[in-house]
N, C-alpha and C positions, 0 to 999 in steps of 0.2 A: 806540459802540466803531467801529463800519463809518465814520461820518458822519466822526468824528474823524480818523480813519488817510484817510480819500479827502482832507481839507482841510487836512492837513500837508504831504502829500506830491503834494498838485494831482492826484490820480487820477480820473479818469472815473467816474460812477456808475453802477452796471451796469443793465440796463433788467430789472425786474421783471414786467412787465406780461405776459409769456407762463410765469410762473416754474409757476404751478398747473396750467396746462393740459398743460404738457411732464413734469410730475411725474404727471400723468394718464394721460399716451399713452407715458409709460414703464411705469408699473405693469401697462399694459393689454397691451401686447405682451412685458413680460417673462413677465406671467403664459400668455398665451397661447405662448411659446417651451418655460416649462419643461413646459405639459402638454403640447405637440408631442412634447417629448424621451421625456418619462416615457411615453406611449404607444407612442412606436417601440419605446421599449427592452421596455414590456411585449409587445408582436407577437412580437418579435424572441425574447422567452424564449421564446414561447408555442409559438412554431412551431420553435422550435432543440432543445426540450425535450422535443418529442411523440415517444410511443414509436416502436422502430423494430423491425420484426421481419426481423432480420438471418437470412441462411441460414445453416446448416450445412456446407453445400456448393455450392461455386461451380460453379456452368453456362458462366458464362463467365470470361476472364481478369479483367473489369473489376469482379467481383461482388466485394461487399465482405461479407465473411463473419464468422461470430460469433468465432472465433479470431482471424482479424485483427483486428478491433474490440477484444478485450482485448489485443492488444499494443501498441497504438500510444498508448504514453505521453507522445507528445510532440502528440498532439490528446486534450484531457481530453473535450470535449463528447462525442466518439466514445467515447471509454472509457466513460464513464459511461452511456448509452445501451445498450453493448454488456453491461454489466454488470449493466443495470436487463433485458433482455431475458434475459439468464441465468437471474436470480432470477425472472424470469416464465416461462420455460420449464418450470423446475424444478418448478414447481405447476401449470402447466396446458397445456401442450403434451405431449402424449404421443405424437404423431409426432416432433416431434424429438429427445426423450428415446431413442426407438427408432431413429433415427439414429447419435444418438452411443453408445446400446450395440450398436451393427452391425460385423460384421467386412469387411474390405474385401477385395474380388472383384475379382481373384486375388489370392493370399497369406493371406487369412484373419488380417489384421492388424487389431489397433485404434486404428488411423491417430487417428479422429475423438477418442475417448478419453483418448489418450496427449496430444494438442494441447491437449485443453482443461483437461485437468490440470495440464501443465507451464506453461501461462501464469498458471492461476488460482493454485499455488504459488508460480512467480515473483513474483505482485502480494503475496500475503499474506509470503511472508520478506522481501522489500524493505522493507515497512512496519514489520514487527518488528523486524530489523536498526537500521533509522534510529530507533525509539523509543529501543529499548536503546542506541544510542551518544551519543542524545541526554542520558537520563537521568543514563548511567552518567559523562558528563561532569559533570553538576549534582552529584550524589551523590559522585563521586570525581573531582575534578577535577583531581588529581594522578597518578591512574592512569586518564586517559581514553582512551587506545587503549588498555585491557585490558578485552576484551568478555568476556561468560560464553559459556561451550560453550556452544549451542544445546541442546537436546534432539533436532532432528532429527540432529544429526551424528553422537552416540553410537550404540553400538550395539545392536544388536536383544536380546530376550530371547532369540529363538529363531534363530538366524541360518541353518541349513539348511534352507530348505525349497522346493518347487518354485516356487511361482509370484509370489514375492515380488518386485517391482521387476525386471519383465521388462523392460524398456529398458537396464536396465544389469546383466545378466547378466556382461558381461564383467569386468567390475572386482568381479566380488562374490569372494570370497577361500573356495576349499575349505578343511574342515574337515580333512583328512587331505592332509598335502603329498604333491606328487607327485614321480618319481624322474624331473626332468627335466636336462637340461643347461644349466647357466646360462652364458649367454656374455656379460660385462662388458667394457664398452668403458671405457678412461681419460677422464674430462673434458679437455677442452683447455679450457685456461686460456688467454685472448688476450692479446696482447701490450698492455702499455700503456706508453708512454714515461715517464719521471720529469714531464716538466714536464705530461699531461694529469692524472697523479696530484697534483702539487701543485696545479695550477688546480681541481680537483674538490674538495680540502681548503680552500681557500681559498673556494669557493662555498657550502658546506657551513657553515664559519663564520661567511660573511656571513649566510645565512639562518638560522641560528638565531639569530644577532645581532638581526637584523631582528623574528623571534619573541619574544624578551626584550624586545626595545624597547617593542613591541606590549601585548604582553602587562603590562609594570610601569606605564606612564605611562597605560593604560586607553585606547589605541587602538582593540583590538579592541571593546571596550565602547560606544564612540559610534559607531564607523563597521562596525563585524565585526555578526555574525548571534549572539545569543545562543542558549545551548542550548534554554530557554524557547520562542523564535521557533521554532526548528525543529521543535520538538514540536508547536506550535500550526499551524506549514504540513502536519506530518504529519496532524492531524487535521480538516485543512480536507478530504484525500481520504478521509475516514472513511466515506462514504456508499458508496463503491463496494467496501469491505471489508465494511461490515453487507450488502448485496447479494448479494455473491460468495461469503463463508462461509454465508450462509442459502443459497444457490443450491447448492453444493456438497454441504450437510446435506439436501437435499430429492431431490439426484440418488441418494445414496447411500441414501433410505429407501426410493424410489422402486426402485434396484436390485436390491433383494429378489425383487421379483416380475417386474419389467422385463428383468433383465440374465440372458437366459438361458446365458450364454457366461463371466458369473460376471469380468469385466474390469474392472468399476469396484473389485471387494472387495479383487484384490492391491493397490489403493491405497488401503487404507482406515488401515493402522499409519502411512502418511507422512501422510495428512489428520490423522489423530488427534493427532500429533504437532507439524504447524503449529498447529494450532488452541490446543492445550496451553502453547508456545511465544507465543502472541499473547496467550493471557491471562496468563501469568504477567509479561510487557512491559506490561499495561494495569494490573496488580495494582502496580507499580512508580510509577506515576502518584500513586499515593494517596499516598506519601512526597514528595511535592513538593507546597508548599504554595497554588502558583497553581491546583493543577487539584484541591484538596480544600474553597474556599470560592471562594464568590460576591465576590471583593473589589473588581471593576470590571464594570459592564455589558459589556464585550468580551470578559470570561472565560466571560460565561454560554454563550454558542458551543460552546465547546471543553469544558466541564463536562459539556453534553449531550452534544456528539460521544462524546467518552470513556465516558460511559453507555451511550448507543447501542451504540458497539462492544463494551461488555461484557456487555449485555443477550444480544445477537447471539451472540458464542460460548457464553454459557451455555447460550443455548436450542438452539443447534445440539448440542454435545457433550450437552446432555441428550436431545435427540430419535436423535441415534446410538446412545449408548450404549443406548438403552430399546429401539429395536428390534434392536439387536445383540447384547443381553444373552444371549440361548442360545446364540450360538454364539463366548462371549466365549474359551472354552479352544481354539478354533481360529484365535484371529487371535493372529499374531506380533507384540504390541504390545510396546516397549519396556518395561524393568522398572518406570524411574522415571513412566512414561507412566502406564501402569497403575495404580500406584499413586497418581497423584494423581486417577485417571478413578475410584477407589474410591465416593467421595460419588455420585457421578453414576450408576455401576450401581446401587449400593443404593438409591437414590430411587426409581429407574424399574422 
């Protein structure tokens, strides 16, 4: 066929004298290139993921502390290393735990613990909210904007106690109203011209039309991110959630003997509520077929990560309930959270 085409169109015949040698050289250099690139990536991952001992307190302004490492969401590798260091110190570092359970001088305030638990709860609640929003969009597509009220925002069983939520004492409402003079000021409605009102209405109608077109003609399906993909993106960060919740659980257990001021115990109801809310969110994934059976090889990682987070939450709740069972009547846990934790207290 090749000779026929060359003779028909009067083409020059190619020279095959170096064909096999060229293929051999291409194979050799391709193999060397792939080995070098894989070796470089291996060493890069090896040195980049080496555990780092983050200090709790900064000696100089340039020190990257553990609290700062947990809050840098725009640098995932730093956040991963900080979460692993939190998990490691919760088990092996008594000195660091003492620093967390120490009051500041002067002032006698638990700044270290407050900053740590604030960053940790923010990461957990953000992860839980993203899972709830994506699952709700799949199960209830018509009411995807309606999000269930989390247990964290509900009123506690015992509202009036001295040590609850010491960082937010100013927003706690007393049980007995006080005789105070209330001065109210009428809200001033800014003036808006009819032209601006008409333009805003036109823009809103145009945006609604664009959204309807995207949903009707499958543009969102082809070019947008599906709710299942959002859940998979959340599960990619599941390892830091596992380290965080196990680290907090270990810190709460260690606080029974090492926290002489009781600064960690005041946040126990909030921690339990966040863990229960995370557990309920992960249970919702069982209602989605993609995360209940291994339909594809790609889904294997997501199913393993979902199972890992579920196991970590169960283990953390069980350990906390086991060690704090004698003090259950003294802990102001929310009513629905306490009802959910009854099996954990019974098994412990």
